[in-house]
C-alpha positions in Angstrom: -17.6 -7.8 23.8 -15.5 -6.4 27.0 -12.4 -4.8 26.6 -9.8 -7.9 28.0 -11.3 -10.1 25.5 -10.7 -7.7 22.6 -6.7 -7.3 24.4 -6.8 -10.8 24.3 -8.4 -11.4 20.1 -6.0 -9.0 19.4 -3.0 -10.4 21.2 -4.2 -14.1 19.3 -4.5 -12.8 15.7 -0.5 -10.5 16.1 0.5 -14.3 16.9 -1.1 -15.3 13.8 0.0 -12.1 11.6 4.1 -12.7 12.6 3.6 -16.3 11.0 3.0 -14.7 7.4 5.6 -14.1 4.6 6.2 -10.5 3.9 3.8 -11.2 0.7 0.6 -12.2 2.9 1.3 -9.2 5.4 1.4 -7.1 2.1 -1.6 -8.1 0.7 -3.3 -7.7 3.9 -2.2 -4.7 4.5 -4.3 -3.3 1.1 -6.7 -5.3 2.0 -7.1 -3.3 5.3 -6.3 -0.3 2.7 -8.9 -0.7 0.2 -11.6 -2.0 3.0 -10.7 1.9 4.7 -10.6 3.8 1.6 -14.5 1.8 0.0 -15.6 3.3 4.4 -13.9 6.6 4.4 -17.5 8.8 3.6 -19.2 5.8 6.7 -15.2 6.8 8.7 -15.5 10.4 8.9 -19.1 10.6 9.3 -19.0 8.8 13.1 -15.3 10.6 13.1 -17.9 13.8 13.2 -20.2 13.1 16.0 -17.8 11.7 18.5 -15.9 15.4 17.6 -19.1 17.0 18.7 -19.1 15.2 21.7 -15.5 16.3 21.9 -16.8 19.4 21.9 -19.9 19.3 24.3 -18.0 17.5 26.7 -15.3 20.7 26.5 -12.1 18.9 25.6 -9.8 21.1 25.2 -9.5 22.8 21.1 -6.2 21.1 20.2 -7.3 17.6 21.2 -10.6 18.0 19.1 -7.9 19.0 16.2 -6.1 15.7 16.8 -9.3 13.6 17.1 -10.6 15.2 14.1 -10.5 12.9 9.9 -11.5 14.7 7.1 -10.7 13.9 3.6 -7.2 14.8 3.7 -6.8 13.4 6.7 -7.7 10.1 5.7 -6.0 10.0 1.9 -2.8 10.6 4.1 -3.9 7.1 6.5 -4.6 5.5 3.0 -1.4 6.9 1.4 0.6 5.8 4.8 -0.1 2.2 4.1 1.4 1.8 1.0 
């Protein structure tokens, strides 16, 4: 899928989301949170791979740290959805 196609899909989705009631939006956010929580281990594993690639390509340590996800950061993301 081309990047332009992804952007168009996101734009269409944002229009649909804007039409939802607050309750529906909250339910959607809770579904996203549940999905992220269920996939935390695989998200962190994929992130570890990305962090290694970033280091191998010489990315600054400060930027690598911003990229890095761990259990605590994932918990922060999940708690921010509430």
